[in-house]
C-alpha positions in Angstrom: -87.2 47.2 27.9 -89.0 45.3 30.7 -86.5 43.3 32.7 -88.0 39.9 33.8 -86.8 38.4 37.1 -87.8 35.0 38.3 -87.8 34.7 42.1 -87.1 31.0 42.4 -86.1 28.3 44.9 -87.6 24.8 44.8 -87.3 24.5 48.5 -90.5 25.7 50.3 -90.6 28.2 53.2 -87.5 30.2 52.2 -89.2 33.6 51.9 -89.7 33.5 48.1 -93.1 35.1 48.1 -92.1 37.5 50.8 -89.2 38.6 48.6 -91.2 38.9 45.4 -93.9 41.0 47.1 -91.7 43.2 49.1 -89.1 43.7 46.3 -91.9 44.7 44.0 -93.1 47.2 46.6 -89.6 48.5 47.1 -89.0 49.0 43.4 -92.4 50.8 43.1 -91.5 53.0 46.0 -88.3 54.0 44.1 -90.4 55.1 41.1 -90.2 52.0 38.9 -93.1 50.5 37.0 -93.5 47.0 38.4 -95.5 43.9 37.5 -95.7 41.0 39.9 -96.6 37.6 38.4 -98.0 35.1 40.8 -97.1 31.7 39.3 -97.7 29.7 42.5 -101.0 27.8 42.9 -101.1 28.7 46.6 -101.8 32.3 45.5 -99.9 33.8 48.4 -98.4 36.7 46.4 -101.9 37.5 45.3 -103.3 37.6 48.8 -100.2 39.5 50.1 -100.8 42.1 47.5 -104.3 42.8 48.8 -106.2 40.8 46.1 -108.7 38.1 47.3 -107.8 35.0 45.3 -111.2 33.5 46.1 -113.1 36.1 44.1 -111.1 35.9 40.9 -112.9 34.8 37.8 -109.8 34.7 35.6 -106.1 34.3 36.6 -102.7 33.6 35.1 -104.1 30.0 34.7 -106.4 31.1 31.8 -103.6 33.2 30.4 -101.3 30.2 30.2 -104.0 28.2 28.4 -104.6 31.0 25.9 -108.1 31.6 27.1 -107.7 35.3 28.0 -105.1 38.0 27.4 -102.9 39.1 30.3 -104.2 42.7 30.0 -107.7 41.3 30.9 -106.6 40.0 34.3 -104.3 42.8 35.5 -105.0 43.9 39.0 -103.6 46.8 40.9 -102.1 46.4 44.4 -103.4 49.7 45.8 -101.1 49.8 48.8 -98.1 48.1 47.1 -97.9 50.5 44.2 -97.5 47.7 41.5 -99.6 45.7 39.2 -100.4 42.0 39.6 -101.1 39.0 37.4 -103.0 37.0 40.1 -103.2 33.2 40.7 -105.3 30.8 42.8 -105.5 27.0 43.2 -106.8 26.6 39.7 -103.2 27.0 38.5 -102.4 23.6 40.0 -104.1 22.0 37.0 -102.2 24.0 34.4 -99.3 21.5 34.2 -101.5 18.7 33.2 -103.5 20.8 30.7 -100.4 22.4 29.2 -98.8 19.0 28.4 -100.7 18.7 25.1 -100.3 22.4 24.1 -97.7 23.7 21.6 -94.7 25.6 22.9 -95.7 24.8 26.4 -92.4 25.9 28.0 -92.7 29.5 26.6 -96.3 30.3 27.0 -95.6 32.7 29.9 -92.9 34.4 27.9 -95.3 35.1 25.0 -97.8 36.6 27.5 -95.3 38.8 29.2 -94.1 40.1 25.8 -97.6 41.6 25.3 -96.9 43.8 28.4 -93.3 44.7 27.8 -93.9 48.4 27.1 -95.9 49.0 30.3 -93.3 48.1 33.0 -89.6 48.4 33.9 -89.6 45.2 35.8 -91.7 42.0 36.0 -91.0 39.8 39.1 -92.3 36.2 38.9 -93.1 34.4 42.1 -92.3 30.8 41.3 -93.8 27.7 42.9 -91.6 25.7 45.3 -90.9 23.0 42.8 -88.9 22.4 39.6 -92.0 21.8 37.4 -93.4 23.1 34.2 -94.6 26.3 35.8 -91.1 27.1 37.0 -89.6 26.2 33.6 -92.0 28.7 32.1 -90.8 31.3 34.5 -87.1 30.5 33.7 -87.8 30.5 30.0 -89.4 34.0 30.3 -86.8 35.5 32.6 -83.7 37.5 31.9 -82.3 36.5 35.3 -83.1 34.6 38.5 -83.1 35.9 42.0 -82.6 33.1 44.6 -83.7 33.7 48.2 -82.2 31.2 50.6 -81.7 30.5 54.2 -78.2 30.0 55.5 -78.5 26.4 56.4 -77.0 23.1 55.2 -80.0 21.7 53.3 -80.4 25.0 51.4 -77.0 24.5 49.8 -78.1 21.1 48.4 -81.3 22.6 47.0 -79.2 25.5 45.5 -77.1 23.0 43.5 -80.3 21.4 42.0 -81.6 24.8 41.0 -78.4 26.0 39.4 -78.3 22.8 37.3 -81.9 23.4 36.2 -80.9 27.0 35.2 -78.0 25.6 33.2 -80.4 23.2 31.3 -82.8 26.0 30.6 -79.9 28.2 29.4 -78.7 25.4 27.0 -82.1 24.5 25.6 -84.7 27.3 26.0 -83.2 30.6 27.1 -79.6 31.3 26.3 -79.7 34.7 27.8 -80.7 33.7 31.4 -78.3 34.4 34.2 -78.3 34.4 38.0 -79.2 37.9 39.2 -78.1 37.1 42.7 -78.5 35.1 45.9 -80.4 36.7 48.7 -79.8 35.6 52.3 -83.2 35.6 54.1 -84.4 34.9 57.6 -80.9 35.6 58.7 -79.9 35.4 62.4 -76.4 36.7 62.9 -76.2 35.0 66.3 -76.5 31.6 64.6 -73.0 30.1 64.0 -74.2 27.8 61.2 -75.8 30.8 59.4 -72.5 32.6 59.6 -70.6 29.7 58.2 -73.1 29.1 55.3 -73.1 32.8 54.6 -69.4 32.9 54.3 -69.4 29.8 52.1 -71.9 31.4 49.7 -69.7 34.5 49.5 -66.6 32.4 48.8 -68.3 30.4 46.0 -70.6 33.0 44.4 -68.7 36.2 45.2 -70.4 39.3 43.9 -73.5 37.3 43.0 -74.5 37.4 46.7 -76.4 40.5 47.5 -74.9 42.7 50.2 -78.3 43.2 51.7 -79.4 40.6 54.2 -83.0 40.1 55.2 -83.3 39.5 58.9 -85.9 37.3 60.8 -88.6 39.8 61.5 -92.1 39.3 62.9 -93.5 42.2 60.8 -92.6 40.4 57.6 -94.7 37.4 58.8 -97.6 39.5 59.9 -98.0 41.8 56.8 -99.5 39.2 54.4 -102.4 38.4 56.8 -103.5 42.0 56.4 -103.1 41.9 52.6 -100.2 44.4 52.8 -96.6 44.6 51.9 -94.1 45.1 54.8 -93.6 48.7 53.6 -97.4 49.4 53.8 -97.8 47.5 57.1 -94.9 48.9 59.1 -92.5 51.0 57.1 -90.1 51.4 60.1 -89.7 47.7 60.7 -86.3 46.1 60.1 -87.8 43.8 57.5 -89.4 46.6 55.5 -86.2 48.6 55.6 -84.2 45.6 54.5 -86.3 45.1 51.4 -86.2 48.8 50.6 -82.4 48.5 50.8 -82.5 45.5 48.6 -84.5 47.4 46.0 -81.9 50.1 46.0 -79.1 47.6 45.6 -81.0 45.8 42.9 -81.4 49.0 40.9 -77.8 49.9 41.4 -76.7 46.5 40.1 -79.0 46.8 37.1 -77.7 50.3 36.3 -74.1 49.0 36.5 -74.9 46.0 34.3 -76.6 48.1 31.6 -73.9 50.8 31.6 
């Protein structure tokens, strides 16, 4: 069964796309069949996977509107080792156009169900907002992975996201759960980061991944080359951290299914 994971955080600039792209690459490196779904109109996950969003004729936008089948828009990330449902700025109009459509909250789920036999994991890169696109991702997902920086405002945003997940669980997707919280852009020399990290561990316990993603210039450089961190500089601390995350992710999944 394909396990669907939404990578979500309504706060922008928290390494959400970086996490989705590089976790996908890490899982593929470890022999898993991976699909990455770009559900952000910015299309950064698409570009970071080596696919030029400006040349796309059809994207996940047309899939959500029922104009094309997901199989028709699948792209391969040659250097990433995974497949991609791409996006571009057209997706920004999807919310307005989906309002009048039936079952508008579960249109992504219906599309992913068509691909379930092909992949072990589907990772959804959500937009930085709690909107209809994010609701579609949460309705389709078995679990949510939340990347977050260890700073004060991140805790406030986390509370809003957890409340949204609870509402989706109550009304749309009773099986959804929090896969885990991932500490990103972490600087151990920062006292506040240490304090917030400790607070997260106290409150969420085992839900916090042991793997910590450090601040790393290679992670920031890789997307400009259309590459994952593993393909750009495998030996960098950022690439190795995401590979470690993929290993921990699989270990958790194996334990959960046992």
